[in-house]
C-alpha positions in Angstrom: -8.4 -84.9 12.0 -8.9 -83.3 14.8 -7.5 -84.1 18.0 -7.1 -83.5 22.0 -3.6 -82.5 23.4 -2.6 -82.1 27.0 0.9 -80.9 28.6 1.2 -81.7 31.9 4.8 -80.9 33.9 7.8 -78.7 32.4 6.3 -79.0 29.2 2.3 -76.6 30.0 4.9 -74.5 31.9 7.1 -74.4 28.8 4.4 -73.9 25.9 1.8 -71.9 28.8 -0.5 -73.5 28.3 -2.4 -76.6 29.3 -4.5 -78.3 26.7 -5.8 -77.3 23.3 -7.5 -78.7 20.2 -6.2 -78.5 17.2 -7.1 -79.7 13.7 -4.4 -81.3 12.9 -3.0 -80.9 8.5 -3.9 -84.2 6.9 -0.7 -85.4 6.2 -0.2 -85.8 10.2 -0.6 -89.3 11.4 0.9 -90.4 13.4 2.5 -88.9 17.4 6.4 -89.1 14.9 4.5 -85.9 12.5 3.1 -85.0 16.0 6.2 -84.0 17.7 7.2 -82.9 14.2 4.4 -80.7 13.4 4.7 -78.9 16.6 8.3 -78.6 16.7 7.9 -76.3 13.8 6.2 -73.6 16.2 9.8 -73.2 17.0 10.6 -71.3 19.9 10.1 -73.2 23.0 7.8 -76.4 21.1 11.2 -76.3 19.3 13.8 -76.7 22.4 11.4 -78.9 24.3 10.6 -81.6 21.7 13.5 -82.0 19.6 15.6 -84.6 19.4 17.6 -86.2 22.3 14.8 -84.3 24.6 13.4 -86.8 27.6 9.5 -86.5 26.5 7.3 -88.9 26.2 3.6 -88.9 24.6 0.1 -90.8 25.8 -2.4 -91.3 22.9 -6.0 -92.0 25.0 -4.1 -93.0 28.4 -2.2 -95.5 26.2 2.0 -95.3 26.0 2.7 -93.8 22.5 5.6 -94.6 20.5 6.0 -92.5 17.1 4.2 -94.8 14.8 1.3 -94.9 17.2 -1.4 -94.4 14.3 -3.5 -91.0 15.5 -7.4 -90.7 15.5 -10.1 -87.6 15.0 -11.0 -87.2 18.2 -7.4 -88.7 19.7 -6.9 -87.1 23.6 -2.6 -87.1 23.2 -0.5 -86.1 27.1 3.1 -84.9 26.7 4.5 -84.6 29.8 9.0 -85.3 30.6 9.7 -89.2 31.3 8.7 -89.3 35.7 10.4 -91.1 38.6 8.7 -93.2 41.2 10.1 -94.5 44.3 
């Protein structure tokens, strides 16, 4: 399955990229599995996406949880939580 990953704010800085197209292994079917797969890249990926770190994920511009299913061509945004006021 091919998806487009977008990174924002501190995550974009830490990873050194704004976006990428990836072909996911067959077993990656939801946001939780994607997060673990990205952590497996090591370094900044492991540190920034570690359990307990604050980040959010949206799939096709809808907030997503770990069990949110991915699909071919999905746009997955990964970003730190934001505050406003």
